[in-house]
CHARMM-style PDB file with segment names, atoms N, HN, CA, C and O in Angstrom:
ATOM      1  N   UNK     1       0.847  -1.174   0.000  1.00  0.00      PROA
ATOM      2  CA  UNK     1       0.000   0.000   0.000  1.00  0.00      PROA
ATOM      3  C   UNK     1       0.891   1.234   0.000  1.00  0.00      PROA
ATOM      4  O   UNK     1       1.833   1.334   0.786  1.00  0.00      PROA
ATOM      5  N   UNK     2       0.583   2.171  -0.889  1.00  0.00      PROA
ATOM      6  HN  UNK     2      -0.182   2.090  -1.527  1.00  0.00      PROA
ATOM      7  CA  UNK     2       1.327   3.435  -0.942  1.00  0.00      PROA
ATOM      8  C   UNK     2       0.434   4.572  -0.476  1.00  0.00      PROA
ATOM      9  O   UNK     2      -0.771   4.584  -0.727  1.00  0.00      PROA
ATOM     10  N   UNK     3       1.041   5.511   0.196  1.00  0.00      PROA
ATOM     11  HN  UNK     3       2.020   5.501   0.400  1.00  0.00      PROA
ATOM     12  CA  UNK     3       0.320   6.693   0.670  1.00  0.00      PROA
ATOM     13  C   UNK     3       0.887   7.928  -0.011  1.00  0.00      PROA
ATOM     14  O   UNK     3       2.080   7.992  -0.306  1.00  0.00      PROA
ATOM     15  N   UNK     4       0.027   8.905  -0.259  1.00  0.00      PROA
ATOM     16  HN  UNK     4      -0.943   8.853  -0.019  1.00  0.00      PROA
ATOM     17  CA  UNK     4       0.426  10.174  -0.857  1.00  0.00      PROA
ATOM     18  C   UNK     4      -0.144  11.310  -0.017  1.00  0.00      PROA
ATOM     19  O   UNK     4      -1.308  11.254   0.380  1.00  0.00      PROA
ATOM     20  N   UNK     5       0.653  12.338   0.261  1.00  0.00      PROA
ATOM     21  HN  UNK     5       1.598  12.384  -0.061  1.00  0.00      PROA
ATOM     22  CA  UNK     5       0.089  13.487   0.979  1.00  0.00      PROA
ATOM     23  C   UNK     5      -0.847  14.262   0.052  1.00  0.00      PROA
ATOM     24  O   UNK     5      -0.486  14.581  -1.081  1.00  0.00      PROA
ATOM     25  N   UNK     6      -2.036  14.557   0.536  1.00  0.00      PROA
ATOM     26  HN  UNK     6      -2.329  14.298   1.457  1.00  0.00      PROA
ATOM     27  CA  UNK     6      -3.021  15.318  -0.233  1.00  0.00      PROA
ATOM     28  C   UNK     6      -3.528  16.483   0.606  1.00  0.00      PROA
ATOM     29  O   UNK     6      -3.480  16.455   1.836  1.00  0.00      PROA
ATOM     30  N   UNK     7      -4.010  17.492  -0.078  1.00  0.00      PROA
ATOM     31  HN  UNK     7      -4.049  17.515  -1.077  1.00  0.00      PROA
ATOM     32  CA  UNK     7      -4.594  18.652   0.582  1.00  0.00      PROA
ATOM     33  C   UNK     7      -6.106  18.477   0.652  1.00  0.00      PROA
ATOM     34  O   UNK     7      -6.738  18.093  -0.332  1.00  0.00      PROA
ATOM     35  N   UNK     8      -6.682  18.759   1.812  1.00  0.00      PROA
ATOM     36  HN  UNK     8      -6.168  19.072   2.612  1.00  0.00      PROA
ATOM     37  CA  UNK     8      -8.138  18.715   1.964  1.00  0.00      PROA
ATOM     38  C   UNK     8      -8.716  19.959   1.295  1.00  0.00      PROA
ATOM     39  O   UNK     8      -8.349  21.084   1.632  1.00  0.00      PROA
ATOM     40  N   UNK     9      -9.625  19.743   0.343  1.00  0.00      PROA
ATOM     41  HN  UNK     9      -9.923  18.829   0.069  1.00  0.00      PROA
ATOM     42  CA  UNK     9     -10.249  20.851  -0.385  1.00  0.00      PROA
ATOM     43  C   UNK     9     -11.545  21.307   0.272  1.00  0.00      PROA
ATOM     44  O   UNK     9     -11.886  22.489   0.237  1.00  0.00      PROA
ATOM     45  N   UNK    10     -12.273  20.351   0.877  1.00  0.00      PROA
ATOM     46  HN  UNK    10     -11.996  19.390   0.906  1.00  0.00      PROA
ATOM     47  CA  UNK    10     -13.575  20.692   1.446  1.00  0.00      PROA
ATOM     48  C   UNK    10     -13.985  19.634   2.458  1.00  0.00      PROA
ATOM     49  O   UNK    10     -13.696  18.450   2.284  1.00  0.00      PROA
ATOM     50  N   UNK    11     -14.656  20.065   3.510  1.00  0.00      PROA
ATOM     51  HN  UNK    11     -14.891  21.027   3.651  1.00  0.00      PROA
ATOM     52  CA  UNK    11     -15.245  19.166   4.501  1.00  0.00      PROA
ATOM     53  C   UNK    11     -16.697  19.582   4.659  1.00  0.00      PROA
ATOM     54  O   UNK    11     -17.000  20.741   4.943  1.00  0.00      PROA
ATOM     55  N   UNK    12     -17.590  18.620   4.472  1.00  0.00      PROA
ATOM     56  HN  UNK    12     -17.344  17.679   4.242  1.00  0.00      PROA
ATOM     57  CA  UNK    12     -19.020  18.930   4.544  1.00  0.00      PROA
ATOM     58  C   UNK    12     -19.709  17.916   5.465  1.00  0.00      PROA
ATOM     59  O   UNK    12     -19.663  16.712   5.211  1.00  0.00      PROA
ATOM     60  N   UNK    13     -20.339  18.401   6.519  1.00  0.00      PROA
ATOM     61  HN  UNK    13     -20.376  19.379   6.724  1.00  0.00      PROA
ATOM     62  CA  UNK    13     -21.092  17.533   7.420  1.00  0.00      PROA
ATOM     63  C   UNK    13     -22.417  17.176   6.762  1.00  0.00      PROA
ATOM     64  O   UNK    13     -23.207  18.058   6.426  1.00  0.00      PROA
ATOM     65  N   UNK    14     -22.658  15.882   6.579  1.00  0.00      PROA
ATOM     66  HN  UNK    14     -22.016  15.166   6.852  1.00  0.00      PROA
ATOM     67  CA  UNK    14     -23.894  15.399   5.962  1.00  0.00      PROA
ATOM     68  C   UNK    14     -24.966  15.139   7.026  1.00  0.00      PROA
ATOM     69  O   UNK    14     -26.138  15.456   6.826  1.00  0.00      PROA
ATOM     70  N   UNK    15     -24.550  14.557   8.162  1.00  0.00      PROA
ATOM     71  HN  UNK    15     -23.597  14.300   8.325  1.00  0.00      PROA
ATOM     72  CA  UNK    15     -25.416  14.313   9.317  1.00  0.00      PROA
ATOM     73  C   UNK    15     -24.576  14.568  10.561  1.00  0.00      PROA
ATOM     74  O   UNK    15     -23.427  14.996  10.456  1.00  0.00      PROA
ATOM     75  N   UNK    16     -25.138  14.308  11.736  1.00  0.00      PROA
ATOM     76  HN  UNK    16     -26.072  13.960  11.822  1.00  0.00      PROA
ATOM     77  CA  UNK    16     -24.393  14.521  12.980  1.00  0.00      PROA
ATOM     78  C   UNK    16     -23.146  13.649  13.080  1.00  0.00      PROA
ATOM     79  O   UNK    16     -22.189  14.013  13.764  1.00  0.00      PROA
ATOM     80  N   UNK    17     -23.150  12.490  12.397  1.00  0.00      PROA
ATOM     81  HN  UNK    17     -23.927  12.195  11.842  1.00  0.00      PROA
ATOM     82  CA  UNK    17     -21.996  11.593  12.497  1.00  0.00      PROA
ATOM     83  C   UNK    17     -21.445  11.146  11.144  1.00  0.00      PROA
ATOM     84  O   UNK    17     -20.753  10.132  11.051  1.00  0.00      PROA
ATOM     85  N   UNK    18     -21.760  11.911  10.096  1.00  0.00      PROA
ATOM     86  HN  UNK    18     -22.322  12.734  10.171  1.00  0.00      PROA
ATOM     87  CA  UNK    18     -21.269  11.586   8.755  1.00  0.00      PROA
ATOM     88  C   UNK    18     -20.700  12.837   8.107  1.00  0.00      PROA
ATOM     89  O   UNK    18     -21.327  13.896   8.105  1.00  0.00      PROA
ATOM     90  N   UNK    19     -19.500  12.696   7.558  1.00  0.00      PROA
ATOM     91  HN  UNK    19     -18.990  11.836   7.560  1.00  0.00      PROA
ATOM     92  CA  UNK    19     -18.837  13.833   6.934  1.00  0.00      PROA
ATOM     93  C   UNK    19     -18.330  13.426   5.551  1.00  0.00      PROA
ATOM     94  O   UNK    19     -17.883  12.296   5.356  1.00  0.00      PROA
ATOM     95  N   UNK    20     -18.401  14.339   4.607  1.00  0.00      PROA
ATOM     96  HN  UNK    20     -18.764  15.257   4.766  1.00  0.00      PROA
ATOM     97  CA  UNK    20     -17.803  14.140   3.281  1.00  0.00      PROA
ATOM     98  C   UNK    20     -16.554  15.004   3.205  1.00  0.00      PROA
ATOM     99  O   UNK    20     -16.579  16.183   3.556  1.00  0.00      PROA
ATOM    100  N   UNK    21     -15.473  14.412   2.749  1.00  0.00      PROA
ATOM    101  HN  UNK    21     -15.453  13.454   2.464  1.00  0.00      PROA
ATOM    102  CA  UNK    21     -14.200  15.116   2.627  1.00  0.00      PROA
ATOM    103  C   UNK    21     -13.764  15.057   1.173  1.00  0.00      PROA
ATOM    104  O   UNK    21     -13.746  13.984   0.570  1.00  0.00      PROA
ATOM    105  N   UNK    22     -13.415  16.202   0.608  1.00  0.00      PROA
ATOM    106  HN  UNK    22     -13.430  17.074   1.098  1.00  0.00      PROA
ATOM    107  CA  UNK    22     -12.890  16.268  -0.759  1.00  0.00      PROA
ATOM    108  C   UNK    22     -11.411  16.611  -0.692  1.00  0.00      PROA
ATOM    109  O   UNK    22     -10.983  17.417   0.134  1.00  0.00      PROA
ATOM    110  N   UNK    23     -10.636  15.989  -1.575  1.00  0.00      PROA
ATOM    111  HN  UNK    23     -10.983  15.334  -2.246  1.00  0.00      PROA
ATOM    112  CA  UNK    23      -9.196  16.209  -1.614  1.00  0.00      PROA
ATOM    113  C   UNK    23      -8.780  16.810  -2.947  1.00  0.00      PROA
ATOM    114  O   UNK    23      -9.416  16.564  -3.972  1.00  0.00      PROA
ATOM    115  N   UNK    24      -7.718  17.594  -2.930  1.00  0.00      PROA
ATOM    116  HN  UNK    24      -7.202  17.794  -2.097  1.00  0.00      PROA
ATOM    117  CA  UNK    24      -7.089  18.074  -4.161  1.00  0.00      PROA
ATOM    118  C   UNK    24      -6.059  17.028  -4.567  1.00  0.00      PROA
ATOM    119  O   UNK    24      -5.094  16.779  -3.844  1.00  0.00      PROA
ATOM    120  N   UNK    25      -6.270  16.423  -5.721  1.00  0.00      PROA
ATOM    121  HN  UNK    25      -7.053  16.625  -6.309  1.00  0.00      PROA
ATOM    122  CA  UNK    25      -5.342  15.406  -6.223  1.00  0.00      PROA
ATOM    123  C   UNK    25      -4.519  16.040  -7.336  1.00  0.00      PROA
ATOM    124  O   UNK    25      -5.085  16.511  -8.323  1.00  0.00      PROA
ATOM    125  N   UNK    26      -3.187  16.062  -7.199  1.00  0.00      PROA
ATOM    126  HN  UNK    26      -2.727  15.679  -6.398  1.00  0.00      PROA
ATOM    127  CA  UNK    26      -2.341  16.646  -8.239  1.00  0.00      PROA
ATOM    128  C   UNK    26      -2.535  15.929  -9.579  1.00  0.00      PROA
ATOM    129  O   UNK    26      -2.789  14.724  -9.617  1.00  0.00      PROA
ATOM    130  N   UNK    27      -2.414  16.679 -10.673  1.00  0.00      PROA
ATOM    131  HN  UNK    27      -2.209  17.657 -10.642  1.00  0.00      PROA
ATOM    132  CA  UNK    27      -2.591  16.099 -12.008  1.00  0.00      PROA
ATOM    133  C   UNK    27      -1.742  14.854 -12.209  1.00  0.00      PROA
ATOM    134  O   UNK    27      -2.198  13.901 -12.841  1.00  0.00      PROA
ATOM    135  N   UNK    28      -0.528  14.837 -11.693  1.00  0.00      PROA
ATOM    136  HN  UNK    28      -0.158  15.612 -11.180  1.00  0.00      PROA
ATOM    137  CA  UNK    28       0.364  13.696 -11.867  1.00  0.00      PROA
ATOM    138  C   UNK    28      -0.084  12.435 -11.148  1.00  0.00      PROA
ATOM    139  O   UNK    28       0.461  11.360 -11.395  1.00  0.00      PROA
ATOM    140  N   UNK    29      -1.064  12.545 -10.266  1.00  0.00      PROA
ATOM    141  HN  UNK    29      -1.508  13.419 -10.065  1.00  0.00      PROA
ATOM    142  CA  UNK    29      -1.557  11.384  -9.513  1.00  0.00      PROA
ATOM    143  C   UNK    29      -2.990  11.001  -9.874  1.00  0.00      PROA
ATOM    144  O   UNK    29      -3.521  10.033  -9.328  1.00  0.00      PROA
ATOM    145  N   UNK    30      -3.623  11.740 -10.781  1.00  0.00      PROA
ATOM    146  HN  UNK    30      -3.192  12.526 -11.224  1.00  0.00      PROA
ATOM    147  CA  UNK    30      -5.038  11.484 -11.091  1.00  0.00      PROA
ATOM    148  C   UNK    30      -5.280  10.056 -11.568  1.00  0.00      PROA
ATOM    149  O   UNK    30      -6.272   9.444 -11.172  1.00  0.00      PROA
ATOM    150  N   UNK    31      -4.403   9.510 -12.405  1.00  0.00      PROA
ATOM    151  HN  UNK    31      -3.597  10.007 -12.727  1.00  0.00      PROA
ATOM    152  CA  UNK    31      -4.575   8.132 -12.867  1.00  0.00      PROA
ATOM    153  C   UNK    31      -4.457   7.147 -11.712  1.00  0.00      PROA
ATOM    154  O   UNK    31      -5.185   6.156 -11.661  1.00  0.00      PROA
ATOM    155  N   UNK    32      -3.550   7.417 -10.794  1.00  0.00      PROA
ATOM    156  HN  UNK    32      -2.959   8.223 -10.836  1.00  0.00      PROA
ATOM    157  CA  UNK    32      -3.348   6.528  -9.652  1.00  0.00      PROA
ATOM    158  C   UNK    32      -4.547   6.553  -8.700  1.00  0.00      PROA
ATOM    159  O   UNK    32      -4.782   5.588  -7.972  1.00  0.00      PROA
ATOM    160  N   UNK    33      -5.298   7.647  -8.704  1.00  0.00      PROA
ATOM    161  HN  UNK    33      -5.107   8.431  -9.295  1.00  0.00      PROA
ATOM    162  CA  UNK    33      -6.448   7.769  -7.820  1.00  0.00      PROA
ATOM    163  C   UNK    33      -7.757   7.406  -8.506  1.00  0.00      PROA
ATOM    164  O   UNK    33      -8.830   7.679  -7.969  1.00  0.00      PROA
ATOM    165  N   UNK    34      -7.685   6.796  -9.685  1.00  0.00      PROA
ATOM    166  HN  UNK    34      -6.813   6.575 -10.122  1.00  0.00      PROA
ATOM    167  CA  UNK    34      -8.892   6.288 -10.318  1.00  0.00      PROA
ATOM    168  C   UNK    34      -9.451   5.154  -9.465  1.00  0.00      PROA
ATOM    169  O   UNK    34      -8.694   4.502  -8.747  1.00  0.00      PROA
ATOM    170  N   UNK    35     -10.751   4.906  -9.527  1.00  0.00      PROA
ATOM    171  HN  UNK    35     -11.366   5.437 -10.110  1.00  0.00      PROA
ATOM    172  CA  UNK    35     -11.346   3.868  -8.690  1.00  0.00      PROA
ATOM    173  C   UNK    35     -12.569   3.287  -9.371  1.00  0.00      PROA
ATOM    174  O   UNK    35     -13.092   3.850 -10.333  1.00  0.00      PROA
ATOM    175  N   UNK    36     -13.015   2.154  -8.858  1.00  0.00      PROA
ATOM    176  HN  UNK    36     -12.590   1.697  -8.076  1.00  0.00      PROA
ATOM    177  CA  UNK    36     -14.270   1.570  -9.295  1.00  0.00      PROA
ATOM    178  C   UNK    36     -15.245   1.631  -8.128  1.00  0.00      PROA
ATOM    179  O   UNK    36     -14.836   1.706  -6.969  1.00  0.00      PROA
ATOM    180  N   UNK    37     -16.519   1.600  -8.439  1.00  0.00      PROA
ATOM    181  HN  UNK    37     -16.851   1.540  -9.380  1.00  0.00      PROA
ATOM    182  CA  UNK    37     -17.537   1.691  -7.391  1.00  0.00      PROA
ATOM    183  C   UNK    37     -17.353   0.573  -6.376  1.00  0.00      PROA
ATOM    184  O   UNK    37     -17.031  -0.561  -6.731  1.00  0.00      PROA
ATOM    185  N   UNK    38     -17.564   0.910  -5.104  1.00  0.00      PROA
ATOM    186  HN  UNK    38     -17.826   1.831  -4.816  1.00  0.00      PROA
ATOM    187  CA  UNK    38     -17.435  -0.070  -4.036  1.00  0.00      PROA
ATOM    188  C   UNK    38     -16.074  -0.082  -3.367  1.00  0.00      PROA
ATOM    189  O   UNK    38     -15.908  -0.709  -2.321  1.00  0.00      PROA
ATOM    190  N   UNK    39     -15.098   0.597  -3.950  1.00  0.00      PROA
ATOM    191  HN  UNK    39     -15.232   1.106  -4.801  1.00  0.00      PROA
ATOM    192  CA  UNK    39     -13.772   0.640  -3.336  1.00  0.00      PROA
ATOM    193  C   UNK    39     -13.765   1.587  -2.145  1.00  0.00      PROA
ATOM    194  O   UNK    39     -14.672   2.398  -1.962  1.00  0.00      PROA
ATOM    195  N   UNK    40     -12.727   1.462  -1.350  1.00  0.00      PROA
ATOM    196  HN  UNK    40     -11.989   0.804  -1.499  1.00  0.00      PROA
ATOM    197  CA  UNK    40     -12.522   2.363  -0.215  1.00  0.00      PROA
ATOM    198  C   UNK    40     -11.090   2.860  -0.259  1.00  0.00      PROA
ATOM    199  O   UNK    40     -10.284   2.385  -1.059  1.00  0.00      PROA
ATOM    200  N   UNK    41     -10.778   3.807   0.594  1.00  0.00      PROA
ATOM    201  HN  UNK    41     -11.432   4.193   1.244  1.00  0.00      PROA
ATOM    202  CA  UNK    41      -9.397   4.262   0.713  1.00  0.00      PROA
ATOM    203  C   UNK    41      -9.028   4.310   2.185  1.00  0.00      PROA
ATOM    204  O   UNK    41      -9.890   4.403   3.059  1.00  0.00      PROA
ATOM    205  N   UNK    42      -7.747   4.246   2.436  1.00  0.00      PROA
ATOM    206  HN  UNK    42      -7.046   4.170   1.726  1.00  0.00      PROA
ATOM    207  CA  UNK    42      -7.241   4.269   3.805  1.00  0.00      PROA
ATOM    208  C   UNK    42      -6.458   5.553   4.019  1.00  0.00      PROA
ATOM    209  O   UNK    42      -5.544   5.874   3.259  1.00  0.00      PROA
ATOM    210  N   UNK    43      -6.826   6.274   5.054  1.00  0.00      PROA
ATOM    211  HN  UNK    43      -7.568   6.013   5.671  1.00  0.00      PROA
ATOM    212  CA  UNK    43      -6.106   7.488   5.434  1.00  0.00      PROA
ATOM    213  C   UNK    43      -5.270   7.178   6.659  1.00  0.00      PROA
ATOM    214  O   UNK    43      -5.658   6.374   7.506  1.00  0.00      PROA
ATOM    215  N   UNK    44      -4.123   7.822   6.741  1.00  0.00      PROA
ATOM    216  HN  UNK    44      -3.808   8.475   6.053  1.00  0.00      PROA
ATOM    217  CA  UNK    44      -3.305   7.646   7.941  1.00  0.00      PROA
ATOM    218  C   UNK    44      -2.862   9.004   8.446  1.00  0.00      PROA
ATOM    219  O   UNK    44      -2.682   9.954   7.685  1.00  0.00      PROA
ATOM    220  N   UNK    45      -2.696   9.059   9.742  1.00  0.00      PROA
ATOM    221  HN  UNK    45      -2.842   8.287  10.360  1.00  0.00      PROA
ATOM    222  CA  UNK    45      -2.286  10.295  10.406  1.00  0.00      PROA
ATOM    223  C   UNK    45      -1.613   9.912  11.712  1.00  0.00      PROA
ATOM    224  O   UNK    45      -1.942   8.886  12.307  1.00  0.00      PROA
ATOM    225  N   UNK    46      -0.681  10.723  12.155  1.00  0.00      PROA
ATOM    226  HN  UNK    46      -0.413  11.557  11.672  1.00  0.00      PROA
ATOM    227  CA  UNK    46      -0.036  10.461  13.431  1.00  0.00      PROA
ATOM    228  C   UNK    46      -0.676  11.320  14.516  1.00  0.00      PROA
ATOM    229  O   UNK    46      -0.819  12.532  14.357  1.00  0.00      PROA
ATOM    230  N   UNK    47      -1.061  10.680  15.620  1.00  0.00      PROA
ATOM    231  HN  UNK    47      -0.945   9.695  15.748  1.00  0.00      PROA
ATOM    232  CA  UNK    47      -1.624  11.349  16.788  1.00  0.00      PROA
ATOM    233  C   UNK    47      -0.874  10.884  18.021  1.00  0.00      PROA
ATOM    234  O   UNK    47      -0.751   9.684  18.267  1.00  0.00      PROA
ATOM    235  N   UNK    48      -0.380  11.821  18.786  1.00  0.00      PROA
ATOM    236  HN  UNK    48      -0.480  12.796  18.586  1.00  0.00      PROA
ATOM    237  CA  UNK    48       0.345  11.500  20.023  1.00  0.00      PROA
ATOM    238  C   UNK    48       1.456  10.485  19.785  1.00  0.00      PROA
ATOM    239  O   UNK    48       1.681   9.596  20.606  1.00  0.00      PROA
ATOM    240  N   UNK    49       2.151  10.623  18.651  1.00  0.00      PROA
ATOM    241  HN  UNK    49       1.967  11.345  17.984  1.00  0.00      PROA
ATOM    242  CA  UNK    49       3.279   9.755  18.351  1.00  0.00      PROA
ATOM    243  C   UNK    49       2.913   8.375  17.832  1.00  0.00      PROA
ATOM    244  O   UNK    49       3.799   7.544  17.631  1.00  0.00      PROA
ATOM    245  N   UNK    50       1.632   8.108  17.608  1.00  0.00      PROA
ATOM    246  HN  UNK    50       0.912   8.782  17.770  1.00  0.00      PROA
ATOM    247  CA  UNK    50       1.194   6.804  17.106  1.00  0.00      PROA
ATOM    248  C   UNK    50       0.472   6.980  15.779  1.00  0.00      PROA
ATOM    249  O   UNK    50      -0.325   7.901  15.604  1.00  0.00      PROA
ATOM    250  N   UNK    51       0.770   6.073  14.841  1.00  0.00      PROA
ATOM    251  HN  UNK    51       1.418   5.324  14.983  1.00  0.00      PROA
ATOM    252  CA  UNK    51       0.094   6.116  13.550  1.00  0.00      PROA
ATOM    253  C   UNK    51      -1.309   5.534  13.678  1.00  0.00      PROA
ATOM    254  O   UNK    51      -1.501   4.453  14.235  1.00  0.00      PROA
ATOM    255  N   UNK    52      -2.279   6.266  13.155  1.00  0.00      PROA
ATOM    256  HN  UNK    52      -2.123   7.144  12.703  1.00  0.00      PROA
ATOM    257  CA  UNK    52      -3.674   5.828  13.158  1.00  0.00      PROA
ATOM    258  C   UNK    52      -4.117   5.719  11.706  1.00  0.00      PROA
ATOM    259  O   UNK    52      -3.900   6.634  10.912  1.00  0.00      PROA
ATOM    260  N   UNK    53      -4.740   4.591  11.362  1.00  0.00      PROA
ATOM    261  HN  UNK    53      -4.917   3.847  12.007  1.00  0.00      PROA
ATOM    262  CA  UNK    53      -5.271   4.387  10.010  1.00  0.00      PROA
ATOM    263  C   UNK    53      -6.766   4.156  10.092  1.00  0.00      PROA
ATOM    264  O   UNK    53      -7.261   3.488  11.001  1.00  0.00      PROA
ATOM    265  N   UNK    54      -7.477   4.720   9.127  1.00  0.00      PROA
ATOM    266  HN  UNK    54      -7.075   5.262   8.389  1.00  0.00      PROA
ATOM    267  CA  UNK    54      -8.923   4.534   9.038  1.00  0.00      PROA
ATOM    268  C   UNK    54      -9.292   4.329   7.572  1.00  0.00      PROA
ATOM    269  O   UNK    54      -8.730   4.970   6.683  1.00  0.00      PROA
ATOM    270  N   UNK    55     -10.236   3.437   7.333  1.00  0.00      PROA
ATOM    271  HN  UNK    55     -10.692   2.917   8.055  1.00  0.00      PROA
ATOM    272  CA  UNK    55     -10.738   3.194   5.984  1.00  0.00      PROA
ATOM    273  C   UNK    55     -12.050   3.938   5.793  1.00  0.00      PROA
ATOM    274  O   UNK    55     -12.885   3.998   6.696  1.00  0.00      PROA
ATOM    275  N   UNK    56     -12.216   4.502   4.605  1.00  0.00      PROA
ATOM    276  HN  UNK    56     -11.538   4.453   3.872  1.00  0.00      PROA
ATOM    277  CA  UNK    56     -13.408   5.281   4.289  1.00  0.00      PROA
ATOM    278  C   UNK    56     -13.948   4.879   2.925  1.00  0.00      PROA
ATOM    279  O   UNK    56     -13.187   4.558   2.012  1.00  0.00      PROA
ATOM    280  N   UNK    57     -15.262   4.901   2.797  1.00  0.00      PROA
ATOM    281  HN  UNK    57     -15.881   5.162   3.538  1.00  0.00      PROA
ATOM    282  CA  UNK    57     -15.911   4.614   1.522  1.00  0.00      PROA
ATOM    283  C   UNK    57     -15.799   5.819   0.602  1.00  0.00      PROA
ATOM    284  O   UNK    57     -15.841   6.964   1.053  1.00  0.00      PROA
ATOM    285  N   UNK    58     -15.657   5.552  -0.680  1.00  0.00      PROA
ATOM    286  HN  UNK    58     -15.623   4.622  -1.046  1.00  0.00      PROA
ATOM    287  CA  UNK    58     -15.658   6.612  -1.686  1.00  0.00      PROA
ATOM    288  C   UNK    58     -17.112   6.832  -2.090  1.00  0.00      PROA
ATOM    289  O   UNK    58     -17.802   5.889  -2.476  1.00  0.00      PROA
ATOM    290  N   UNK    59     -17.574   8.068  -2.001  1.00  0.00      PROA
ATOM    291  HN  UNK    59     -17.014   8.835  -1.687  1.00  0.00      PROA
ATOM    292  CA  UNK    59     -19.001   8.336  -2.261  1.00  0.00      PROA
ATOM    293  C   UNK    59     -19.185   9.367  -3.367  1.00  0.00      PROA
ATOM    294  O   UNK    59     -19.977  10.300  -3.237  1.00  0.00      PROA
ATOM    295  N   UNK    60     -18.457   9.191  -4.437  1.00  0.00      PROA
ATOM    296  HN  UNK    60     -17.813   8.433  -4.543  1.00  0.00      PROA
ATOM    297  CA  UNK    60     -18.613  10.054  -5.599  1.00  0.00      PROA
ATOM    298  C   UNK    60     -18.733   9.172  -6.832  1.00  0.00      PROA
ATOM    299  O   UNK    60     -18.377   7.994  -6.797  1.00  0.00      PROA
ATOM    300  N   UNK    61     -19.220   9.724  -7.886  1.00  0.00      PROA
ATOM    301  HN  UNK    61     -19.509  10.681  -7.915  1.00  0.00      PROA
ATOM    302  CA  UNK    61     -19.329   8.985  -9.131  1.00  0.00      PROA
ATOM    303  C   UNK    61     -17.953   8.798  -9.750  1.00  0.00      PROA
ATOM    304  O   UNK    61     -17.092   9.670  -9.637  1.00  0.00      PROA
ATOM    305  N   UNK    62     -17.747   7.659 -10.404  1.00  0.00      PROA
ATOM    306  HN  UNK    62     -18.447   6.951 -10.496  1.00  0.00      PROA
ATOM    307  CA  UNK    62     -16.482   7.437 -11.106  1.00  0.00      PROA
ATOM    308  C   UNK    62     -16.337   8.402 -12.274  1.00  0.00      PROA
ATOM    309  O   UNK    62     -15.250   8.534 -12.836  1.00  0.00      PROA
ATOM    310  N   UNK    63     -17.426   9.082 -12.647  1.00  0.00      PROA
ATOM    311  HN  UNK    63     -18.309   8.975 -12.190  1.00  0.00      PROA
ATOM    312  CA  UNK    63     -17.401  10.014 -13.771  1.00  0.00      PROA
ATOM    313  C   UNK    63     -17.117  11.447 -13.357  1.00  0.00      PROA
ATOM    314  O   UNK    63     -16.907  12.305 -14.215  1.00  0.00      PROA
ATOM    315  N   UNK    64     -17.107  11.727 -12.045  1.00  0.00      PROA
ATOM    316  HN  UNK    64     -17.278  11.031 -11.348  1.00  0.00      PROA
ATOM    317  CA  UNK    64     -16.796  13.080 -11.578  1.00  0.00      PROA
ATOM    318  C   UNK    64     -15.306  13.300 -11.612  1.00  0.00      PROA
ATOM    319  O   UNK    64     -14.531  12.357 -11.450  1.00  0.00      PROA
ATOM    320  N   UNK    65     -14.895  14.536 -11.821  1.00  0.00      PROA
ATOM    321  HN  UNK    65     -15.524  15.302 -11.953  1.00  0.00      PROA
ATOM    322  CA  UNK    65     -13.469  14.870 -11.837  1.00  0.00      PROA
ATOM    323  C   UNK    65     -13.058  15.401 -10.491  1.00  0.00      PROA
ATOM    324  OT1 UNK    65     -11.892  15.742 -10.292  1.00  0.00      PROA
TER     325      UNK     65
END
């Protein structure tokens, strides 16, 4: 599994416990970030010196840019 640093473009609360996050994907990585419906992605972040990973569902159309 490879990780790439991305910039968060938008965060939108859908419900009290559901959030949609949009990322800016550099042109050079757009092909690598292609997906098929039903896939998920794993985000990682360090908190208090420990790496935390979470998996999230992709909730956009494969036809959106």
